[in-house]
Structure formats: C-alpha cells, structure tokens
GULO-227247 format. One record per residue (C-alpha): x negated, y negated, z. Coordinates in pm, whole numbers. Layout:
BEGIN
ATOM|X|Y|Z
...
//
This chain:
BEGIN
ATOM|2126|9877|13196
ATOM|2285|10196|13325
ATOM|2648|10253|13239
ATOM|2864|10095|13506
ATOM|3165|10283|13628
ATOM|3498|10138|13525
ATOM|3836|10154|13692
ATOM|3916|10434|13444
ATOM|3621|10636|13576
ATOM|3732|10586|13938
ATOM|4084|10697|13849
ATOM|3954|11013|13683
ATOM|3723|11101|13973
ATOM|4003|11038|14225
ATOM|4265|11231|14030
ATOM|4501|10934|14014
ATOM|4610|10676|13755
ATOM|4441|10342|13688
ATOM|4740|10160|13832
ATOM|4693|10344|14161
ATOM|4326|10242|14177
ATOM|4430|9882|14105
ATOM|4680|9894|14391
ATOM|4410|10027|14623
ATOM|4179|9741|14520
ATOM|4455|9487|14580
ATOM|4548|9640|14918
ATOM|4899|9727|14807
ATOM|5079|9864|15119
ATOM|5286|10101|14903
ATOM|4985|10329|14841
ATOM|4999|10644|15052
ATOM|4728|10657|15323
ATOM|4582|10987|15197
ATOM|4566|10854|14840
ATOM|4403|10532|14956
ATOM|4147|10729|15155
ATOM|4060|10949|14854
ATOM|4017|10655|14619
ATOM|3814|10452|14870
ATOM|3587|10749|14930
ATOM|3516|10782|14557
ATOM|3447|10408|14537
ATOM|3208|10425|14830
ATOM|3022|10732|14704
ATOM|2989|10604|14347
ATOM|2878|10252|14435
ATOM|3153|10113|14214
ATOM|3164|9732|14202
ATOM|3501|9587|14094
ATOM|3487|9345|13803
ATOM|3585|8983|13834
ATOM|3925|9086|13703
ATOM|3990|9311|14002
ATOM|3851|9052|14240
ATOM|4083|8786|14103
ATOM|4383|9008|14173
ATOM|4277|9009|14537
ATOM|4263|8631|14539
ATOM|3886|8614|14479
ATOM|3694|8479|14181
ATOM|3874|8427|13855
ATOM|3818|8647|13551
ATOM|3512|8533|13357
ATOM|3387|8601|13002
ATOM|3050|8492|12866
ATOM|3021|8361|12508
ATOM|2677|8327|12350
ATOM|2695|8096|12050
ATOM|2407|8050|11803
ATOM|2420|7670|11787
ATOM|2638|7431|11981
ATOM|2638|7195|11681
ATOM|2757|7459|11434
ATOM|3092|7349|11280
ATOM|3174|7707|11176
ATOM|3106|7864|11515
ATOM|3289|7582|11691
ATOM|3599|7664|11488
ATOM|3571|8025|11602
ATOM|3518|7914|11962
ATOM|3827|7692|11948
ATOM|4065|7978|11866
ATOM|3873|8216|12093
ATOM|3918|7991|12395
ATOM|4292|7962|12335
ATOM|4330|8339|12360
ATOM|4097|8381|12659
ATOM|4254|8094|12855
ATOM|4602|8230|12782
ATOM|4497|8558|12946
ATOM|4358|8386|13255
ATOM|3988|8403|13174
ATOM|3734|8134|13247
ATOM|3457|8108|12987
ATOM|3083|8046|13021
ATOM|2932|7925|12691
ATOM|2558|7964|12631
ATOM|2341|7886|12325
ATOM|2098|8136|12172
ATOM|1934|7898|11922
ATOM|1874|8210|11707
ATOM|1618|8326|11965
ATOM|1624|8696|12062
ATOM|1441|8636|12393
ATOM|1680|8359|12494
ATOM|1977|8579|12405
ATOM|1836|8861|12620
ATOM|1789|8619|12909
ATOM|2148|8498|12875
ATOM|2276|8856|12881
ATOM|2073|8927|13195
ATOM|2214|8620|13368
ATOM|2569|8715|13274
ATOM|2512|9069|13398
ATOM|2386|8943|13735
ATOM|2692|8722|13763
ATOM|2904|9032|13700
ATOM|3114|8872|13426
ATOM|3389|9087|13283
ATOM|3254|9091|12928
ATOM|3068|8901|12657
ATOM|3124|8779|12302
ATOM|2802|8719|12109
ATOM|2753|8543|11775
ATOM|2496|8756|11595
ATOM|2195|8657|11389
ATOM|1936|8854|11194
ATOM|1671|8884|11467
ATOM|1908|8953|11757
ATOM|1811|9235|11997
ATOM|2102|9468|11931
ATOM|1971|9724|12182
ATOM|2019|9484|12474
ATOM|2371|9404|12357
ATOM|2457|9772|12311
ATOM|2400|9823|12685
ATOM|2725|9634|12746
ATOM|2909|9911|12557
ATOM|3287|9851|12577
ATOM|3244|9512|12746
ATOM|3111|9327|12441
ATOM|3215|9208|12095
ATOM|2971|9097|11826
ATOM|3071|8826|11577
ATOM|2924|8774|11227
ATOM|2737|9107|11227
ATOM|2810|9478|11234
ATOM|2717|9713|11517
ATOM|2773|10087|11545
ATOM|2823|10124|11920
ATOM|3016|9809|12011
ATOM|3312|9634|11853
ATOM|3221|9384|11586
ATOM|3372|9135|11343
ATOM|3193|9042|11024
ATOM|3277|8819|10730
ATOM|3331|8947|10375
ATOM|3030|8779|10214
ATOM|3087|8948|9879
ATOM|3446|8822|9862
ATOM|3345|8470|9965
ATOM|3105|8420|9676
ATOM|3331|8603|9431
ATOM|3617|8368|9526
ATOM|3404|8064|9441
ATOM|3279|8215|9115
ATOM|3625|8329|9007
ATOM|3760|7980|9072
ATOM|3491|7831|8849
ATOM|3553|8088|8577
ATOM|3923|7998|8575
ATOM|3815|7639|8509
ATOM|3628|7761|8202
ATOM|3282|7718|8357
ATOM|3019|7985|8293
ATOM|2677|7819|8331
ATOM|2670|7852|8709
ATOM|2366|7820|8936
ATOM|2334|7925|9300
ATOM|2160|7773|9600
ATOM|2139|7995|9905
ATOM|1954|8090|10218
ATOM|1632|8289|10249
ATOM|1722|8659|10197
ATOM|1546|8739|10525
ATOM|1880|8632|10670
ATOM|2077|8949|10602
ATOM|2425|8796|10591
ATOM|2444|8433|10477
ATOM|2116|8487|10290
ATOM|2087|8832|10134
ATOM|2454|8935|10106
ATOM|2571|8608|9949
ATOM|2280|8597|9705
ATOM|2343|8958|9605
ATOM|2710|8880|9545
ATOM|2608|8604|9302
ATOM|2356|8827|9122
ATOM|2608|9110|9092
ATOM|2868|8876|8945
ATOM|2624|8734|8691
ATOM|2528|9086|8583
ATOM|2892|9190|8547
ATOM|2973|8878|8342
ATOM|2659|8898|8129
ATOM|2554|8553|8252
ATOM|2197|8441|8318
ATOM|2135|8395|8691
ATOM|1971|8073|8806
ATOM|1913|8049|9178
ATOM|1695|7920|9459
ATOM|1695|7998|9830
ATOM|1564|7803|10127
ATOM|1660|7705|10478
ATOM|2015|7666|10606
ATOM|1989|7288|10601
ATOM|2114|7015|10368
ATOM|1760|6877|10314
ATOM|1641|7216|10193
ATOM|1925|7235|9941
ATOM|1856|6878|9828
ATOM|1498|6972|9742
ATOM|1602|7286|9553
ATOM|1856|7132|9315
ATOM|1608|7030|9045
ATOM|1479|7388|9026
ATOM|1817|7524|8909
ATOM|1936|7223|8713
ATOM|1924|7194|8335
ATOM|2119|7015|8066
ATOM|2370|7300|8039
ATOM|2445|7348|8409
ATOM|2820|7323|8471
ATOM|2848|7424|8837
ATOM|2645|7510|9146
ATOM|2768|7759|9404
ATOM|2627|7700|9752
ATOM|2605|7968|10021
ATOM|2739|7722|10281
ATOM|2901|7380|10310
ATOM|2583|7252|10476
ATOM|2388|7331|10160
ATOM|2662|7178|9947
ATOM|2606|6843|10117
ATOM|2243|6836|10009
ATOM|2333|6942|9656
ATOM|2596|6669|9621
ATOM|2353|6399|9735
ATOM|2091|6504|9480
ATOM|2346|6528|9198
ATOM|2468|6178|9280
ATOM|2112|6050|9248
ATOM|2084|6229|8913
ATOM|2420|6083|8806
ATOM|2539|6435|8725
ATOM|2906|6394|8812
ATOM|2983|6653|8544
ATOM|2872|6938|8771
ATOM|3124|7112|8997
ATOM|2997|7209|9341
ATOM|3142|7482|9562
ATOM|3057|7574|9920
ATOM|3145|7825|10187
ATOM|3291|7712|10519
ATOM|3619|7533|10455
ATOM|3481|7221|10620
ATOM|3768|6971|10635
ATOM|3539|6666|10662
ATOM|3347|6774|10351
ATOM|3670|6809|10154
ATOM|3788|6470|10279
ATOM|3467|6291|10179
ATOM|3435|6476|9848
ATOM|3784|6571|9724
ATOM|3649|6741|9413
ATOM|3441|6995|9601
ATOM|3580|7345|9650
ATOM|3503|7537|9964
ATOM|3599|7889|10068
ATOM|3700|7931|10432
ATOM|3553|8260|10565
ATOM|3825|8275|10831
ATOM|3628|8141|11126
ATOM|3934|8064|11339
ATOM|4090|8403|11267
ATOM|3764|8580|11356
ATOM|3740|8395|11687
ATOM|4096|8491|11776
ATOM|4035|8854|11684
ATOM|3711|8868|11882
ATOM|3886|8747|12197
ATOM|4177|8987|12150
ATOM|3940|9280|12094
ATOM|3744|9207|12410
ATOM|4060|9175|12619
ATOM|4182|9511|12489
ATOM|3853|9671|12587
ATOM|3853|9517|12933
ATOM|4212|9627|12994
ATOM|4133|9983|12888
ATOM|4362|9965|12585
ATOM|4061|10026|12360
ATOM|3794|10278|12453
ATOM|3614|10318|12119
ATOM|3434|10053|11908
ATOM|3644|9874|11646
ATOM|3481|9721|11338
ATOM|3666|9451|11146
ATOM|3588|9258|10829
ATOM|3748|8915|10819
ATOM|3869|8832|10465
ATOM|3849|8473|10338
ATOM|4128|8267|10488
ATOM|4188|8022|10204
ATOM|4027|7822|9925
ATOM|4049|7444|9947
//
C-alpha cells in the first residue's frame, strides 16, 4: 500500500498550516479565495482523499477506527477492548471490531477491507505468526498491542516482570520448590518470554527447574500437571489464568491442596471461585487505554514518529 498523503502533507505542499487545510475541507468562508484556490489545486493534483475525520467535520461519515482482536472470547483482550472503546468513543470515533483467530491471512484480509473502507486508523492485537509487513504499510495510522514493532507504535507487556512477580510472591511465603506450566515456546511472548523468565529465576536462585509447556488451554495444562508434580512440589506458576484453571482441577483430583497455584491475567472470576489463587494482572485495561490514546495522537498529527511502550504489571491479587 503506497503511502497516502495526510493533511500535514497537503499543508506543506500548499505552504499553509494544517488548520488552514482543515478550514478549506470544511468550506470555512473565512479562508481567503487565493488561499483556497492554492490548497484545492494541490488536493486535486495529488489525488488526496480526506479521511473519515475530515469528512465528519463536513457533516459526512463519522470517524471510524478498526480494531482487530485475536479472539472475541478472550477475557484479557476484552478487558483491553473495554478501556479502549471508552477512549475512542469519548473522542467521537465509531469502532469496527474484527477477529483474526490467530490467522495471518484473515488478518491481512481484514486490513484490506478496512483500507477500502478508508477508516482513519487501526489497532491490532498481535500474535506470533502475524504478517507485520502488511501492518507496517499503515505507518502512522496503526498501533500494535501485545507485540513490538519497529516502524509503527506498539504496546507490549513486561513478561519478565509478570513471572518474577509471581515467583517473588511465592518466595516471600517461604516456598522454593516451584514448578512451571506454560505455553509452547513457538509463541514468542506468552510462551518463550514467560518460560525464559522462570528459567532465569531458577538459575539465579539455585533452584531446580521443573516445567512443561503445551497449548494455551486449560485442558492442556490439566494433562501436564502430573509431569511436574512430585512429593516435594510446593507451588506451580502458570503462564496464564487459563492454564491455572486446568492445574487447579487436576490438583483437586489429586487432593493436593497443599500446593499454591499462581496465574497471569488478574481474572476476577478466577479469584472469586478460588480465593487462594494468586494472579498477576499484566495491565490489560491500561494497555487498551494507552493504545487508543496513541492512535488518536497519531491521527491528529500530535505524534509523527513510532512510540514503543512496555506496560508494567498493574497489580497482584
């Protein structure tokens, strides 16, 4: 996708300010005829197409942002979406939500549809196999969540700090024989980074590492528990709250209520059903809010260069 001209480009080519171009687009009668003519000529010669934002100022379509979420049934992403929508709605944006299902082709198709509809910008929840090249074509009209990207703004979670928070909590309780159940390391974030954080901690503490990885599903974790369990196990750290559910069920069947389980996600329902479980909140709501604010700053021209943020854990419950 070729770089589309922005209102900033039109202002530069016309030798006027962005506010003047906006007044031309909104047919403001206060603009001098010669200035209007110069700006309109540049627009005509460049093939510039005003965004939905400019059209809405003329009484046309409302401002629209596309959001591509990985899974509509993801509790973590839904928490991010909730705070994201509050910010976008407050700034007058309508939102189109689409689901990638962790499929790079489907994500590409969604981006093509959103481009054809001339939406103002996109927020995309990343995953390991995502086609970053297709997203990079959106340049300063996109924000990536849960992954890093060099050429567009991105927000990632501090996976090292998340696992360290759980392990430190267990250490303060006097527990040292700690196992880990995670996600296949082919997943670079929830999988590889969180497993590596556990292994690093065990090495630093001089503790034997006992771990298994599988799918990001409670049934997978349920089947892995026996592989890390022994008579001396005191705690199991899980890479997500979803995995923690499977671990808890298997421990209940084994009547091992002596083992402390921790998760990552800050899932309120999990904490309600199992008050003794500890779960680190990665800051999903804060990340959603920041993603929306970043995109709005880009679309308004306040930000012209990529910004990369790391969301620290929000709290430990």
